[in-house]
C-alpha positions in Angstrom: 29.2 -20.3 141.4 27.1 -17.2 142.4 25.0 -15.4 145.2 21.5 -15.8 146.2 19.3 -13.6 148.1 16.1 -16.0 149.0 13.9 -17.7 151.6 15.4 -20.3 152.5 13.4 -22.7 150.9 13.9 -21.5 147.9 17.7 -21.5 148.6 17.5 -25.1 149.5 15.6 -26.0 145.9 18.5 -24.3 144.2 21.4 -26.2 145.7 19.7 -29.4 145.1 19.6 -28.0 141.1 23.1 -27.2 141.0 24.2 -30.6 143.0 22.1 -32.5 140.3 24.2 -30.7 137.4 27.8 -30.6 138.7 28.1 -32.1 142.3 30.2 -28.6 143.3 31.8 -25.7 141.6 35.4 -25.8 140.6 38.0 -25.5 143.1 40.4 -23.3 141.1 37.3 -20.9 140.2 36.4 -20.4 143.5 39.8 -19.4 144.5 40.2 -17.4 141.5 36.7 -15.6 142.7 38.0 -15.4 146.4 41.7 -13.8 145.0 39.6 -10.9 143.2 37.1 -10.3 145.7 39.8 -10.3 148.6 42.5 -8.6 146.5 40.1 -4.9 146.2 40.4 -5.5 142.4 36.5 -5.4 142.1 35.9 -2.2 144.3 38.6 -0.6 142.1 36.7 -2.2 138.6 33.5 -1.4 139.9 34.5 2.6 140.1 36.3 3.0 137.0 33.3 1.0 135.4 30.7 3.2 136.5 32.6 6.2 135.1 32.8 5.0 131.9 29.0 3.7 132.2 27.8 7.3 133.3 29.7 8.8 130.2 28.8 6.4 127.7 24.8 7.0 129.3 25.3 10.9 129.1 26.5 10.7 125.2 23.1 8.9 124.4 21.1 11.0 126.4 22.7 14.0 124.7 22.4 12.3 121.2 19.1 11.8 121.9 18.1 15.6 122.8 20.0 16.2 119.2 18.7 13.3 117.0 15.8 12.1 118.0 12.1 13.7 117.3 9.8 15.4 120.0 7.1 12.9 119.8 9.5 10.4 120.8 10.3 10.3 125.0 12.9 8.3 127.0 14.2 7.8 130.6 17.5 9.3 132.4 18.5 5.9 134.3 20.5 6.4 137.6 22.2 3.6 137.0 22.2 0.3 134.7 23.3 -0.5 131.4 20.1 0.7 129.4 17.8 3.4 128.8 14.3 3.4 127.1 12.9 5.1 124.4 9.0 5.3 124.2 7.7 6.1 120.6 4.1 7.1 120.3 1.3 4.6 121.0 1.1 3.8 117.3 4.4 2.5 116.5 5.6 -0.6 116.9 8.7 -1.2 117.6 9.5 -4.7 116.3 8.9 -2.8 112.8 11.1 0.2 113.6 13.5 -2.6 114.3 13.3 -3.9 110.7 14.2 -0.4 108.9 16.7 0.2 111.6 19.0 -2.3 110.9 18.7 -1.3 107.1 20.5 1.4 108.8 23.1 -0.5 110.3 21.5 0.2 113.6 20.2 -2.1 116.4 18.1 -2.0 119.7 15.9 -4.4 121.8 12.2 -3.8 121.3 10.6 -3.2 124.9 7.6 -5.9 124.5 10.5 -8.9 125.0 10.4 -7.3 129.0 6.6 -6.8 129.5 5.1 -10.2 130.5 1.3 -8.9 130.1 1.9 -8.2 126.2 2.5 -4.7 126.2 5.7 -2.4 125.4 5.1 -3.0 121.9 6.1 0.9 121.2 9.1 0.8 123.5 12.6 0.3 122.6 15.5 -0.8 125.0 18.8 1.2 124.4 22.0 -0.5 125.6 24.5 2.4 126.1 27.1 0.4 128.0 28.9 -1.9 124.7 29.6 0.7 122.7 32.3 3.8 122.5 31.1 7.0 122.8 31.5 8.0 118.7 29.3 4.8 118.2 27.1 5.6 120.4 26.7 9.2 118.2 26.4 7.4 115.2 24.1 4.8 116.3 21.4 7.3 117.9 21.9 9.5 115.0 20.8 6.9 112.5 18.1 5.9 114.8 17.0 9.5 115.4 16.9 9.7 111.1 15.2 6.0 110.8 12.7 7.6 113.4 11.9 11.1 111.9 11.2 9.6 108.7 8.7 7.2 109.9 6.6 9.8 111.6 7.4 12.0 108.8 5.7 8.8 106.5 2.7 8.0 108.8 2.1 12.5 108.8 1.8 12.2 105.1 -1.2 9.3 105.2 -3.1 11.2 107.6 -6.1 12.9 105.7 -6.3 16.7 105.6 -9.1 18.0 106.8 -10.7 21.1 105.1 
């Protein structure tokens, strides 16, 4: 089951593909979906989960303010489940991920979301699936990794006299 908004020609192709896969959606699933939508559960659940996600987003943002180096920037989303961190241009998020995982924290390197091959210095951070205390710990660990990487790079820069 699903919902689509598209030109009629696209919808028709989707209908044909669906029919080719399973002929029709389960009657039971359709009945359960109707009850969930018609009984008010969905509206109530959306209101509740929006508050949960808002709080988790705020915990992540506050943690980033405290623990991330000043060279790192990030978005402040009004909705959704993720925020984006932007590293200095010369830092590869995939390399940061390797170090982060060693420190028991993970993220998705942003390059996977750039069809033009960009985004090598971006990270997608998820705040929807962890509890606030886990978010705080993860952001602290990630901030420490970023600080170490930036410090190592600073140590490698030649000193001009």
